KEKEDREN-597898 format. One record per residue (C-alpha): residue in one letter; x, y, z. Coordinates in Angstrom, 3 decimals, always signed. Layout:
N
{zase 'a', {X, Y, Z}};
...
***
This chain:
359
{zase 'm', {+0.000, +0.000, +0.000}};
{zase 's', {+1.222, +3.481, -0.749}};
{zase 'r', {+2.340, +5.495, +2.247}};
{zase 't', {+2.804, +8.906, +0.619}};
{zase 'r', {+0.217, +11.593, +0.158}};
{zase 'd', {+1.722, +13.624, -2.648}};
{zase 'p', {+4.317, +12.929, -5.329}};
{zase 'p', {+7.772, +14.267, -4.555}};
{zase 'a', {+8.490, +17.645, -6.020}};
{zase 'e', {+12.120, +18.694, -6.138}};
{zase 'l', {+15.527, +17.332, -7.127}};
{zase 'a', {+18.871, +18.457, -5.766}};
{zase 'g', {+20.055, +21.587, -7.462}};
{zase 'g', {+16.623, +23.150, -7.300}};
{zase 'r', {+15.328, +21.430, -10.442}};
{zase 's', {+11.713, +20.356, -10.470}};
{zase 'c', {+11.489, +16.583, -10.853}};
{zase 'd', {+9.189, +13.612, -10.281}};
{zase 'r', {+11.278, +12.692, -7.268}};
{zase 'a', {+13.004, +14.524, -4.445}};
{zase 'i', {+16.648, +13.894, -3.704}};
{zase 's', {+15.761, +11.857, -0.664}};
{zase 't', {+12.940, +10.013, +1.001}};
{zase 'v', {+13.060, +11.326, +4.528}};
{zase 'm', {+13.608, +14.380, +2.369}};
{zase 'd', {+10.479, +13.532, +0.402}};
{zase 'v', {+8.573, +13.930, +3.590}};
{zase 'a', {+10.945, +16.440, +4.725}};
{zase 'l', {+13.593, +17.233, +2.254}};
{zase 'a', {+11.506, +19.773, +0.540}};
{zase 'l', {+11.795, +21.855, +3.542}};
{zase 'l', {+10.996, +24.818, +4.915}};
{zase 'i', {+9.717, +28.105, +4.965}};
{zase 'i', {+9.477, +31.478, +3.944}};
{zase 's', {+9.748, +33.712, +1.015}};
{zase 'a', {+8.237, +36.983, -0.032}};
{zase 'c', {+4.751, +35.666, +0.580}};
{zase 'v', {+5.514, +35.746, +4.282}};
{zase 'v', {+5.798, +39.514, +4.104}};
{zase 'm', {+2.048, +39.638, +4.485}};
{zase 'i', {+2.365, +38.066, +7.935}};
{zase 'g', {+4.230, +41.027, +9.356}};
{zase 'v', {+1.802, +43.448, +7.800}};
{zase 'y', {-1.147, +41.476, +9.071}};
{zase 'l', {+0.141, +41.156, +12.604}};
{zase 'h', {+0.784, +44.865, +12.929}};
{zase 's', {-2.608, +46.286, +12.246}};
{zase 'd', {-4.113, +49.391, +13.765}};
{zase 'd', {-4.812, +47.570, +17.016}};
{zase 'd', {-1.886, +48.213, +19.383}};
{zase 's', {-2.744, +45.391, +21.780}};
{zase 'v', {-2.209, +41.671, +21.393}};
{zase 'd', {-5.749, +40.345, +21.293}};
{zase 'g', {-6.722, +36.690, +21.496}};
{zase 't', {-7.280, +36.345, +17.760}};
{zase 'r', {-3.869, +37.592, +16.591}};
{zase 'a', {-2.289, +34.134, +16.772}};
{zase 'd', {-5.273, +32.611, +14.976}};
{zase 'r', {-4.869, +35.099, +12.143}};
{zase 'a', {-1.122, +34.491, +12.009}};
{zase 's', {-1.696, +30.727, +11.832}};
{zase 'q', {-4.190, +31.189, +9.011}};
{zase 't', {-1.720, +33.355, +7.147}};
{zase 'l', {+1.012, +30.749, +7.532}};
{zase 's', {-1.259, +28.060, +6.136}};
{zase 'g', {-2.411, +30.278, +3.266}};
{zase 's', {+0.988, +31.592, +2.156}};
{zase 't', {+3.024, +29.769, -0.482}};
{zase 'i', {+6.712, +30.220, +0.235}};
{zase 't', {+10.070, +29.068, -1.122}};
{zase 'i', {+13.372, +28.176, +0.543}};
{zase 't', {+16.769, +26.849, -0.500}};
{zase 'y', {+19.189, +24.860, +1.650}};
{zase 'd', {+22.547, +23.222, +1.046}};
{zase 'm', {+23.716, +19.659, +1.659}};
{zase 't', {+27.311, +20.905, +1.844}};
{zase 'a', {+26.565, +23.291, +4.725}};
{zase 'e', {+27.971, +22.480, +8.151}};
{zase 'n', {+25.637, +21.987, +11.092}};
{zase 'e', {+26.122, +23.537, +14.527}};
{zase 's', {+28.664, +20.824, +15.362}};
{zase 'g', {+30.728, +21.646, +12.280}};
{zase 'h', {+29.672, +18.597, +10.236}};
{zase 'a', {+28.331, +18.716, +6.688}};
{zase 'p', {+26.355, +15.771, +5.298}};
{zase 'v', {+28.649, +15.449, +2.279}};
{zase 'd', {+31.691, +15.130, +4.575}};
{zase 's', {+30.246, +12.158, +6.463}};
{zase 'e', {+31.624, +8.664, +5.850}};
{zase 'n', {+27.996, +7.683, +5.344}};
{zase 'f', {+27.613, +10.033, +2.372}};
{zase 'e', {+29.090, +8.600, -0.825}};
{zase 'i', {+29.722, +11.255, -3.465}};
{zase 'p', {+28.487, +9.972, -6.869}};
{zase 'd', {+31.143, +9.592, -9.555}};
{zase 'g', {+31.623, +12.806, -11.483}};
{zase 'l', {+29.464, +14.864, -9.108}};
{zase 'd', {+32.050, +16.413, -6.817}};
{zase 'p', {+30.371, +19.031, -4.586}};
{zase 'd', {+33.255, +21.467, -5.151}};
{zase 'e', {+32.820, +21.235, -8.911}};
{zase 's', {+29.017, +20.994, -9.032}};
{zase 'p', {+27.750, +22.644, -5.823}};
{zase 'e', {+24.361, +23.365, -7.386}};
{zase 'l', {+23.590, +19.636, -7.342}};
{zase 'y', {+23.666, +19.674, -3.560}};
{zase 'r', {+21.315, +22.599, -3.075}};
{zase 'v', {+17.606, +22.042, -2.690}};
{zase 't', {+14.939, +24.600, -3.511}};
{zase 't', {+11.323, +23.848, -2.722}};
{zase 'y', {+8.026, +25.538, -1.994}};
{zase 'd', {+4.754, +24.877, -0.180}};
{zase 's', {+2.589, +26.622, +2.370}};
{zase 'a', {+4.575, +28.103, +5.228}};
{zase 's', {+2.860, +25.950, +7.845}};
{zase 's', {+3.371, +22.756, +5.817}};
{zase 'l', {+7.046, +23.404, +5.272}};
{zase 'l', {+7.680, +24.290, +8.899}};
{zase 'a', {+5.952, +21.035, +9.812}};
{zase 'e', {+8.134, +19.143, +7.342}};
{zase 's', {+11.234, +20.694, +8.885}};
{zase 'a', {+10.341, +19.084, +12.191}};
{zase 'l', {+10.568, +15.720, +10.436}};
{zase 'v', {+14.059, +16.471, +9.129}};
{zase 'a', {+15.053, +17.479, +12.662}};
{zase 'v', {+14.034, +14.065, +14.009}};
{zase 'e', {+15.838, +13.143, +17.218}};
{zase 'y', {+16.274, +9.764, +18.849}};
{zase 'd', {+17.704, +9.244, +22.325}};
{zase 'g', {+19.101, +12.782, +22.308}};
{zase 't', {+20.763, +12.407, +18.903}};
{zase 'q', {+19.847, +14.276, +15.720}};
{zase 'p', {+20.976, +11.919, +12.926}};
{zase 'l', {+20.492, +14.136, +9.864}};
{zase 'a', {+23.138, +16.862, +9.702}};
{zase 'y', {+21.230, +18.943, +7.148}};
{zase 'a', {+18.469, +19.626, +9.671}};
{zase 'd', {+20.333, +22.622, +11.082}};
{zase 'd', {+20.673, +24.282, +7.691}};
{zase 'v', {+17.000, +23.736, +6.956}};
{zase 'e', {+15.960, +25.339, +10.225}};
{zase 'a', {+18.495, +28.157, +9.896}};
{zase 's', {+17.260, +28.871, +6.379}};
{zase 'v', {+13.723, +29.157, +7.619}};
{zase 'd', {+14.576, +31.358, +10.521}};
{zase 'a', {+16.663, +33.690, +8.374}};
{zase 'a', {+13.914, +33.887, +5.772}};
{zase 'i', {+11.293, +34.780, +8.345}};
{zase 'r', {+13.439, +37.478, +9.921}};
{zase 'g', {+14.265, +38.894, +6.526}};
{zase 'q', {+10.736, +38.903, +5.165}};
{zase 'l', {+8.562, +40.036, +8.071}};
{zase 'v', {+7.670, +43.686, +7.673}};
{zase 'g', {+8.119, +46.016, +10.607}};
{zase 's', {+9.069, +43.440, +13.209}};
{zase 'd', {+11.020, +40.231, +12.723}};
{zase 'd', {+10.318, +38.899, +16.207}};
{zase 's', {+6.561, +39.413, +16.493}};
{zase 'i', {+5.887, +35.779, +15.578}};
{zase 'y', {+7.387, +32.610, +17.017}};
{zase 'a', {+6.259, +29.273, +15.602}};
{zase 'v', {+7.104, +25.839, +16.997}};
{zase 'a', {+6.475, +22.643, +15.035}};
{zase 't', {+6.680, +19.344, +16.935}};
{zase 'w', {+6.455, +15.825, +15.529}};
{zase 'e', {+5.799, +12.733, +17.625}};
{zase 'p', {+4.685, +9.623, +15.699}};
{zase 'y', {+2.962, +8.395, +18.854}};
{zase 'a', {+2.336, +9.793, +22.314}};
{zase 'n', {+5.373, +10.247, +24.570}};
{zase 's', {+7.654, +8.936, +21.840}};
{zase 's', {+11.431, +8.696, +22.117}};
{zase 'i', {+11.432, +9.618, +18.431}};
{zase 's', {+10.525, +13.241, +17.872}};
{zase 'g', {+11.430, +16.336, +15.922}};
{zase 't', {+11.106, +20.045, +16.628}};
{zase 'a', {+11.678, +23.078, +14.424}};
{zase 't', {+11.164, +26.729, +15.269}};
{zase 'a', {+10.892, +29.960, +13.338}};
{zase 'g', {+11.193, +33.464, +14.728}};
{zase 'e', {+12.473, +34.641, +18.089}};
{zase 'r', {+11.199, +33.174, +21.347}};
{zase 'p', {+9.235, +35.895, +23.157}};
{zase 'p', {+10.261, +36.904, +26.672}};
{zase 'r', {+8.176, +35.471, +29.486}};
{zase 't', {+6.957, +38.924, +30.436}};
{zase 'a', {+5.631, +39.676, +26.950}};
{zase 'd', {+1.931, +39.978, +26.157}};
{zase 'i', {+1.451, +36.855, +24.031}};
{zase 's', {-1.358, +35.525, +21.880}};
{zase 's', {-0.963, +31.811, +21.117}};
{zase 't', {-2.762, +29.137, +19.173}};
{zase 's', {-2.063, +25.491, +18.305}};
{zase 'v', {-3.128, +23.594, +15.203}};
{zase 't', {-2.447, +20.185, +13.666}};
{zase 'v', {-0.712, +20.184, +10.290}};
{zase 's', {-0.616, +17.246, +7.898}};
{zase 't', {+2.756, +16.342, +6.389}};
{zase 'r', {+3.799, +14.497, +3.245}};
{zase 'm', {+4.117, +11.324, +5.289}};
{zase 'a', {+1.331, +8.797, +5.039}};
{zase 'g', {-0.495, +8.033, +8.234}};
{zase 'a', {-2.093, +4.851, +9.482}};
{zase 'd', {-5.432, +3.932, +7.905}};
{zase 'e', {-8.211, +1.763, +9.317}};
{zase 'e', {-6.518, -1.424, +8.163}};
{zase 'd', {-3.288, -0.352, +9.846}};
{zase 'y', {-5.015, +0.367, +13.143}};
{zase 'e', {-6.667, -3.026, +13.006}};
{zase 'a', {-3.251, -4.577, +12.384}};
{zase 'l', {-1.851, -2.744, +15.403}};
{zase 'a', {-4.668, -4.109, +17.562}};
{zase 's', {-4.374, -7.637, +16.145}};
{zase 's', {-0.627, -7.725, +16.737}};
{zase 'f', {-1.220, -6.820, +20.387}};
{zase 'y', {-3.863, -9.519, +20.708}};
{zase 'd', {-1.692, -12.195, +19.086}};
{zase 'a', {+1.331, -11.438, +21.265}};
{zase 'q', {-0.734, -11.270, +24.444}};
{zase 'a', {-2.567, -14.489, +23.617}};
{zase 'a', {+0.771, -16.209, +23.061}};
{zase 'g', {+1.889, -15.268, +26.568}};
{zase 's', {+4.064, -12.288, +25.663}};
{zase 'd', {+3.540, -8.625, +26.417}};
{zase 'g', {+1.067, -7.430, +23.807}};
{zase 'v', {+2.909, -4.169, +23.209}};
{zase 'd', {+5.861, -6.139, +21.826}};
{zase 'g', {+3.615, -7.173, +18.956}};
{zase 't', {+2.134, -3.725, +18.468}};
{zase 'a', {+5.571, -2.089, +18.597}};
{zase 'g', {+6.826, -4.176, +15.681}};
{zase 't', {+3.848, -3.225, +13.538}};
{zase 'l', {+4.086, +0.437, +14.515}};
{zase 'a', {+7.806, +0.499, +13.719}};
{zase 'e', {+7.051, -0.815, +10.231}};
{zase 'l', {+4.484, +1.941, +9.664}};
{zase 'i', {+6.838, +4.689, +10.842}};
{zase 'v', {+9.790, +3.496, +8.769}};
{zase 'e', {+7.690, +3.036, +5.643}};
{zase 'a', {+6.321, +6.549, +6.096}};
{zase 'm', {+9.899, +7.841, +6.237}};
{zase 'f', {+11.041, +5.699, +3.314}};
{zase 'p', {+8.087, +4.957, +0.973}};
{zase 'v', {+9.111, +1.792, -0.842}};
{zase 'a', {+8.479, +2.762, -4.476}};
{zase 'e', {+10.111, +6.192, -4.270}};
{zase 't', {+12.985, +4.907, -2.147}};
{zase 'q', {+13.666, +2.033, -4.524}};
{zase 'y', {+13.914, +4.539, -7.368}};
{zase 'a', {+16.428, +6.600, -5.413}};
{zase 'l', {+18.517, +3.574, -4.461}};
{zase 'e', {+18.752, +2.517, -8.094}};
{zase 's', {+19.784, +5.998, -9.211}};
{zase 't', {+23.366, +7.090, -9.827}};
{zase 'r', {+22.582, +10.702, -8.983}};
{zase 't', {+22.699, +12.649, -5.744}};
{zase 'e', {+19.315, +11.335, -4.599}};
{zase 'n', {+21.010, +7.959, -4.127}};
{zase 'a', {+23.767, +9.434, -1.971}};
{zase 'v', {+21.313, +11.285, +0.250}};
{zase 't', {+18.944, +8.326, +0.618}};
{zase 'v', {+21.809, +6.014, +1.584}};
{zase 'y', {+23.052, +8.657, +4.010}};
{zase 'd', {+19.608, +8.940, +5.614}};
{zase 'y', {+19.330, +5.173, +6.046}};
{zase 'r', {+22.805, +4.851, +7.534}};
{zase 'q', {+22.406, +7.758, +9.931}};
{zase 'l', {+19.046, +6.546, +11.208}};
{zase 'a', {+20.315, +2.963, +11.501}};
{zase 'l', {+23.235, +4.175, +13.632}};
{zase 'a', {+20.838, +6.092, +15.856}};
{zase 'f', {+18.334, +3.246, +16.185}};
{zase 'g', {+20.726, +0.339, +16.587}};
{zase 'g', {+24.394, +1.241, +16.252}};
{zase 'd', {+26.991, -0.267, +13.938}};
{zase 'd', {+25.333, -3.690, +13.735}};
{zase 'l', {+22.068, -2.278, +12.469}};
{zase 'k', {+23.909, +0.031, +10.089}};
{zase 'a', {+25.757, -2.968, +8.632}};
{zase 'a', {+22.525, -4.936, +8.230}};
{zase 'v', {+20.767, -2.038, +6.523}};
{zase 'd', {+23.809, -1.317, +4.371}};
{zase 'e', {+23.624, -4.777, +2.841}};
{zase 'e', {+20.139, -3.948, +1.557}};
{zase 'i', {+20.766, -0.456, +0.201}};
{zase 't', {+24.069, -0.880, -1.638}};
{zase 'g', {+25.292, -3.067, -4.465}};
{zase 'v', {+23.689, -3.879, -7.796}};
{zase 'n', {+20.341, -5.011, -6.348}};
{zase 'p', {+19.306, -2.670, -3.527}};
{zase 'd', {+16.072, -3.564, -1.769}};
{zase 'a', {+14.172, -0.725, -0.085}};
{zase 's', {+11.573, -3.057, +1.403}};
{zase 'a', {+14.201, -5.259, +3.042}};
{zase 'a', {+16.085, -2.191, +4.309}};
{zase 'n', {+12.871, -0.884, +5.861}};
{zase 'g', {+12.365, -4.224, +7.582}};
{zase 'q', {+15.835, -4.077, +9.108}};
{zase 'l', {+15.352, -0.505, +10.273}};
{zase 'a', {+11.939, -1.306, +11.755}};
{zase 'd', {+13.382, -4.275, +13.653}};
{zase 'g', {+15.958, -1.950, +15.182}};
{zase 'l', {+13.314, +0.552, +16.224}};
{zase 'a', {+10.724, -1.852, +17.614}};
{zase 'd', {+12.327, -2.441, +21.024}};
{zase 'q', {+12.386, +1.273, +21.830}};
{zase 'i', {+8.760, +1.667, +20.768}};
{zase 'a', {+7.784, -1.238, +23.022}};
{zase 'e', {+9.625, +0.398, +25.918}};
{zase 'd', {+7.850, +3.687, +25.243}};
{zase 'm', {+4.481, +1.943, +25.132}};
{zase 'r', {+5.129, +0.197, +28.444}};
{zase 'g', {+5.662, +3.613, +30.026}};
{zase 'd', {+2.493, +5.098, +28.531}};
{zase 'p', {-1.151, +4.704, +29.692}};
{zase 'i', {-1.880, +2.933, +26.391}};
{zase 'h', {-0.255, -0.196, +27.830}};
{zase 'd', {-2.657, -0.514, +30.746}};
{zase 'e', {-5.596, +0.430, +28.545}};
{zase 'l', {-4.867, -2.301, +26.007}};
{zase 'd', {-4.317, -4.799, +28.836}};
{zase 'r', {-7.705, -3.858, +30.263}};
{zase 'l', {-9.401, -4.243, +26.887}};
{zase 'f', {-7.762, -7.631, +26.332}};
{zase 'a', {-9.129, -8.866, +29.657}};
{zase 'a', {-12.580, -7.482, +28.881}};
{zase 'h', {-12.765, -8.788, +25.296}};
{zase 'p', {-11.383, -12.316, +24.914}};
{zase 'd', {-12.692, -12.503, +21.348}};
{zase 'e', {-10.145, -11.040, +18.904}};
{zase 'd', {-12.681, -9.219, +16.739}};
{zase 'e', {-14.291, -7.650, +19.795}};
{zase 'f', {-10.895, -6.649, +21.160}};
{zase 't', {-9.878, -5.098, +17.850}};
{zase 't', {-13.098, -3.091, +17.642}};
{zase 'a', {-12.583, -1.796, +21.179}};
{zase 'a', {-8.860, -1.099, +20.796}};
{zase 'v', {-8.826, +0.758, +17.472}};
{zase 'p', {-10.211, +4.098, +18.829}};
{zase 'h', {-7.526, +4.161, +21.526}};
{zase 'l', {-4.790, +3.424, +18.993}};
{zase 'e', {-6.127, +6.128, +16.677}};
{zase 'e', {-5.696, +8.615, +19.508}};
{zase 'y', {-2.247, +7.280, +20.416}};
{zase 'v', {-0.663, +7.205, +16.923}};
{zase 's', {-0.072, +10.345, +14.818}};
{zase 'i', {+2.598, +9.467, +12.262}};
{zase 'e', {+1.515, +11.916, +9.580}};
{zase 't', {+0.758, +15.044, +11.610}};
{zase 'v', {+2.745, +17.771, +13.333}};
{zase 'd', {+1.583, +20.048, +16.140}};
{zase 'l', {+2.181, +23.699, +15.246}};
{zase 't', {+2.012, +26.376, +17.927}};
{zase 'v', {+2.126, +30.031, +16.901}};
{zase 'h', {+2.923, +32.796, +19.400}};
{zase 'v', {+2.394, +36.453, +18.542}};
{zase 't', {+3.764, +39.364, +20.562}};
{zase 'd', {+3.279, +43.084, +20.113}};
{zase 'q', {+6.407, +44.968, +19.121}};
***
């Protein structure tokens, strides 16, 4: 089943193409925010009313969602730790495409609504166990922030937006991106929060039923049910990050999209499971017959244990245990469990909070 909402839009070097230069970058690579369209935000926020009323943040959020903006970021740029993606041992420069000789091939230009792109940037900034695997996340976020400050009219710090991604409640896997300047605690602030859909595909009814069934099967077999659910959830998350068809295309390419996709896999594998998982994934993504589906399976296996641990520490564990005891029939259990899992899982959405202060 397809796990992407929209076809990828951009290729490295800013050229429009059927496919983005990455897959985490398909959901995220097309990142972030802010061009001249954002100018209207500053104008809109500074109307004739001198006070910060309760609707200012709502209007700012609506403007973000209604503004089409463009940004460019660079895969050769160093992050805050001084590391550039192209300098990593996990980034293999394609033959004949040296970044020093063809730097344009490592720049990405993309556009979308401001709120959508800020949400996508949170995906690129994914963190796991305190580590941010993708070094280009800093440049994406910096590009957004600089664009906002440069484009807002009258006041570049009147708006502060925070996008947060958690694929499930209280997840160890999360991403956060911000735009604007954090307002002081003493400032008069108007705030609002909305949910923004990303390019990632979310779980559908069949997926939620599979999550419930995997819990039931594991619990019925004498194991902890969340161990079963965690494996299924890991598969959904990884496939959302690396949609099989698009990823397979990238892995078979000889262009920069291959280098970035391989880099993304390796970096995430290191974060999720260390050198052993990286080696296992590497076998599936390199060579003459790369296999995106098999690579996703390896990555999901490495992620499943952490998801199970997260679930054991969340109220969802006790709730599913209670439902299992109350509904010994699998169909009845699945029917009862699905609404709780729908509330718990949010792979495809990002929470966006917008703060507005008077300047």
